[in-house]
C-alpha positions as CSV (number, residue, x, y, z in Angstrom):
1,M,-239.5,-88.4,-141.5
2,D,-241.7,-86.1,-143.6
3,T,-240.8,-87.8,-146.9
4,W,-243.5,-86.0,-148.8
5,K,-241.7,-82.7,-148.2
6,E,-238.8,-83.9,-150.3
7,F,-241.0,-83.1,-153.4
8,D,-240.4,-79.4,-152.7
9,Q,-236.6,-80.0,-152.7
10,N,-236.5,-80.7,-156.4
11,V,-234.3,-78.3,-158.3
12,I,-237.1,-77.5,-160.8
13,S,-240.7,-78.2,-161.6
14,H,-242.1,-80.3,-164.4
15,S,-242.9,-77.2,-166.4
16,A,-239.5,-75.7,-165.8
17,A,-237.8,-78.9,-167.0
18,H,-239.7,-78.6,-170.3
19,H,-238.8,-75.0,-170.7
20,L,-235.1,-75.9,-170.3
21,M,-235.4,-78.8,-172.7
22,A,-237.2,-76.6,-175.2
23,I,-234.3,-74.1,-175.1
24,D,-231.8,-77.0,-175.6
25,D,-233.8,-78.5,-178.5
26,L,-234.3,-75.1,-180.2
27,I,-230.6,-74.3,-179.9
28,G,-229.8,-77.7,-181.4
29,K,-232.2,-77.1,-184.3
30,L,-232.0,-73.4,-184.9
31,G,-228.8,-72.3,-183.2
32,Y,-230.8,-70.0,-181.0
33,A,-233.8,-69.9,-178.7
34,R,-236.2,-67.0,-178.1
35,V,-239.2,-66.6,-175.9
36,S,-241.5,-66.8,-179.0
37,D,-239.8,-70.0,-180.2
38,I,-240.2,-71.7,-176.8
39,A,-243.9,-70.6,-176.7
40,R,-244.5,-72.1,-180.1
41,Q,-242.7,-75.3,-179.2
42,L,-244.5,-75.8,-175.9
43,N,-247.8,-74.5,-177.3
44,I,-248.2,-71.8,-174.6
45,T,-248.2,-68.0,-174.6
46,R,-245.1,-65.9,-174.7
47,G,-246.2,-64.3,-171.5
48,S,-246.3,-67.7,-169.8
49,V,-242.8,-68.4,-171.1
50,S,-241.5,-65.1,-169.8
51,I,-242.9,-65.7,-166.4
52,S,-241.6,-69.2,-166.2
53,L,-238.1,-68.1,-167.3
54,Q,-237.6,-65.6,-164.5
55,P,-236.9,-68.2,-161.7
56,L,-234.7,-70.1,-164.2
57,K,-232.7,-67.0,-164.9
58,K,-232.5,-66.2,-161.2
59,A,-231.3,-69.7,-160.4
60,G,-228.5,-69.3,-163.0
61,L,-229.8,-72.0,-165.3
62,V,-230.8,-69.7,-168.2
63,E,-228.9,-66.7,-169.6
64,Q,-230.1,-64.1,-172.1
65,D,-227.9,-62.0,-174.4
66,E,-228.4,-58.5,-175.7
67,N,-230.4,-59.9,-178.7
68,R,-232.8,-61.6,-176.3
69,H,-231.5,-65.0,-177.3
70,L,-231.6,-67.5,-174.5
71,R,-229.0,-70.1,-173.7
72,L,-228.5,-72.6,-171.0
73,S,-225.7,-72.0,-168.5
74,E,-223.3,-74.7,-167.8
75,R,-225.4,-75.8,-164.8
76,G,-228.5,-75.6,-167.0
77,Q,-227.0,-77.8,-169.6
78,A,-225.9,-80.3,-167.0
79,L,-229.5,-80.4,-165.6
80,V,-231.0,-80.9,-169.0
81,A,-228.6,-83.7,-169.8
82,A,-229.5,-85.4,-166.5
83,I,-233.2,-84.9,-167.1
84,K,-233.0,-86.4,-170.6
85,T,-230.9,-89.3,-169.3
86,K,-233.5,-90.0,-166.6
87,R,-236.3,-89.9,-169.1
88,H,-234.5,-92.4,-171.3
89,L,-233.7,-94.7,-168.5
90,M,-237.2,-94.6,-167.0
91,Q,-238.7,-95.2,-170.5
92,R,-236.5,-98.2,-171.1
93,L,-237.3,-99.7,-167.6
94,L,-241.0,-99.2,-168.1
95,A,-241.3,-100.4,-171.7
96,E,-238.6,-103.0,-172.1
97,V,-238.4,-104.5,-168.6
98,L,-241.9,-104.0,-167.1
99,G,-243.7,-104.3,-170.4
100,V,-245.7,-101.0,-170.1
101,D,-247.1,-99.9,-173.5
102,A,-244.5,-97.7,-175.2
103,E,-246.8,-94.6,-175.4
104,Q,-247.7,-94.9,-171.7
105,A,-244.0,-95.5,-170.8
106,E,-243.1,-92.3,-172.6
107,I,-245.9,-90.4,-170.7
108,D,-244.8,-91.8,-167.3
109,A,-241.1,-91.3,-168.0
110,C,-241.9,-87.6,-168.8
111,K,-243.8,-87.3,-165.5
112,L,-240.9,-88.8,-163.6
113,E,-237.8,-87.4,-165.3
114,H,-237.2,-84.4,-163.1
115,L,-238.3,-86.1,-159.9
116,V,-235.9,-89.0,-159.8
117,S,-232.6,-88.5,-157.9
118,N,-229.3,-88.9,-159.6
119,E,-228.6,-91.8,-157.1
120,T,-231.6,-93.6,-158.4
121,A,-230.7,-92.8,-162.0
122,R,-227.2,-94.2,-161.5
123,R,-228.6,-97.4,-160.0
124,L,-231.1,-97.7,-162.8
125,L,-228.3,-97.1,-165.4
126,S,-226.3,-99.9,-163.7
127,F,-229.3,-102.2,-163.7
128,L,-230.0,-101.6,-167.4
129,R,-226.3,-102.0,-168.3
130,F,-226.4,-105.4,-166.4
131,L,-229.4,-106.5,-168.4
132,D,-227.7,-105.3,-171.7
133,A,-224.4,-107.0,-170.9
134,Q,-225.8,-110.4,-171.9
135,P,-227.8,-110.6,-175.0
136,G,-231.3,-111.9,-174.3
137,R,-231.1,-111.2,-170.6
138,I,-234.0,-108.7,-170.6
139,R,-236.1,-111.1,-172.8
140,D,-235.4,-114.0,-170.4
141,I,-236.3,-112.0,-167.3
142,V,-239.5,-110.6,-168.9
143,T,-240.5,-114.0,-170.3
144,A,-240.0,-115.6,-166.8
145,W,-241.9,-112.8,-165.2
146,N,-244.8,-113.1,-167.6
147,A,-244.9,-116.8,-167.0
148,F,-245.1,-116.1,-163.2
149,D,-248.6,-116.3,-161.9
150,Q,-249.2,-112.6,-161.3
151,Q,-252.8,-113.3,-160.1
152,C,-253.3,-113.3,-156.4
153,D,-256.2,-114.4,-154.3
154,R,-256.5,-110.8,-153.0
155,D,-255.8,-111.9,-149.4
156,P,-253.2,-109.6,-147.8
157,A,-252.6,-112.0,-145.0
158,R,-251.2,-114.5,-147.5
159,C,-249.3,-112.1,-149.6
160,P,-245.6,-111.3,-148.9
161,I,-245.9,-107.9,-150.6
162,C,-249.2,-106.6,-149.2
163,A,-249.3,-105.6,-145.5
164,D,-252.7,-104.5,-144.3
165,E,-254.5,-104.2,-147.5
166,C,-254.5,-105.6,-151.0
167,L,-252.1,-103.5,-153.1
168,A,-253.4,-105.0,-156.3
169,E,-256.9,-103.6,-155.6
170,N,-255.4,-100.2,-155.0
171,V,-253.9,-100.1,-158.5
172,S,-256.7,-101.6,-160.5
173,D,-257.8,-99.9,-163.7
174,Q,-260.2,-97.7,-161.8
175,P,-259.9,-93.9,-162.3
176,Q,-257.4,-92.3,-160.1
177,Q,-258.7,-89.6,-157.8
178,G,-257.3,-87.4,-155.1
179,S,-253.7,-86.4,-154.5
180,C,-250.9,-87.2,-152.2
181,P,-251.6,-86.8,-148.5
């Protein structure tokens, strides 16, 4: 299966997600959203916003009235709600469960919010609800995990996670280069 091709099956791009969320935020704050407001909020040019909005309008996610005010369609609103939910869930998982620095968790959640499937989001929601159902459960799991010897001897043959190469070496703090194959 060409799993990598699934990336192209996403409803929207990272940039488009932020355009939709900017519209939603502006309508919540101002009661309306215009191209100039979106440009200001995203710190990009009005021309960039106009170009980015075209496919969103064509997809039926954004509508524009005679006063050039933008609004999200019902489908656009549902998509924004899903994206915001996924960001929140990912941020909680990364920060509260995995112990990722809060700022890094926010950055990573932002990168992932529009890529995660609804199925994965539902399972993550269920997992977090399970952890929240018993006060202290997250703390107990994180405490036990932190006490666990996370150091390995870098020998893939003796590691149940690694197959042919040491995965810990692959995610060391070295600068990331290249892209997906």
